[in-house]
C-alpha positions in Angstrom: -13.0 -43.0 66.5 -16.1 -44.5 68.0 -17.0 -47.2 70.4 -16.2 -50.7 69.1 -13.5 -49.5 66.7 -10.4 -51.6 66.5 -7.0 -50.0 66.0 -4.3 -52.4 64.5 -0.6 -51.6 64.7 1.9 -53.8 62.9 5.5 -53.9 61.7 6.6 -54.2 58.1 7.7 -57.8 58.8 4.1 -58.8 58.6 3.5 -57.9 55.0 7.0 -58.0 53.5 6.9 -61.8 53.5 8.1 -63.3 50.2 7.0 -66.6 48.8 9.3 -68.8 46.8 8.4 -67.1 43.4 9.5 -63.7 44.9 5.9 -62.5 45.3 5.4 -60.3 48.3 2.4 -60.7 50.6 2.0 -56.9 50.6 -0.1 -54.3 52.3 -3.1 -54.7 50.0 -3.3 -58.4 50.6 -3.0 -57.7 54.4 -5.9 -55.2 54.2 -8.0 -57.7 52.3 -7.2 -60.4 54.9 -8.3 -58.0 57.7 -11.5 -57.2 55.9 -12.3 -60.9 55.6 -12.0 -61.3 59.4 -13.4 -58.0 60.5 -16.3 -59.6 62.4 -14.0 -61.9 64.5 -12.7 -61.0 67.9 -9.2 -59.5 67.7 -7.4 -62.6 69.0 -9.1 -64.8 66.4 -8.5 -62.2 63.7 -4.8 -62.0 64.5 -4.4 -65.8 64.6 -6.1 -66.0 61.2 -3.9 -63.3 59.8 -0.7 -65.0 61.0 -1.9 -68.4 59.6 -2.8 -66.8 56.3 0.7 -65.2 56.0 2.5 -68.4 56.9 0.4 -70.3 54.3 1.3 -67.7 51.7 5.0 -67.9 52.4 5.1 -71.7 52.8 7.2 -71.2 55.9 6.2 -71.5 59.5 8.7 -69.0 60.6 9.0 -65.2 59.8 12.3 -64.0 58.5 11.8 -60.5 59.8 10.5 -59.2 63.1 6.7 -59.3 63.4 4.6 -57.4 65.8 0.8 -57.2 65.7 -1.0 -55.1 68.3 -4.7 -54.4 68.6 -6.6 -51.8 70.7 -10.3 -51.9 71.1 -12.1 -48.7 71.7 -14.8 -49.3 74.3 -16.0 -45.7 74.9 -15.5 -42.4 73.4 -13.8 -39.7 75.6 -17.0 -37.7 75.5 -18.9 -40.7 77.1 -16.5 -40.9 80.1 -17.5 -39.1 83.2 -14.7 -37.0 84.5 -14.4 -36.3 88.2 -12.1 -33.3 89.2 -9.2 -34.2 91.4 
């Protein structure tokens, strides 16, 4: 990891969304959607992802639990100054 990396954690309810024709959103489509929004701040990226998935499913509500967490790396451990206790 390096400074400015973004770590995204999510539950399977995010990509196991099924549209009316039994097509699943899927992990590959989720990865593509993240790539399309990679330059956005995390909050905007996540809002866009959720909107995209809702549009795909045609449903405003998720049927499974959905959790989406992001962590931004601001500094590498080697860049931090450690002061002994």
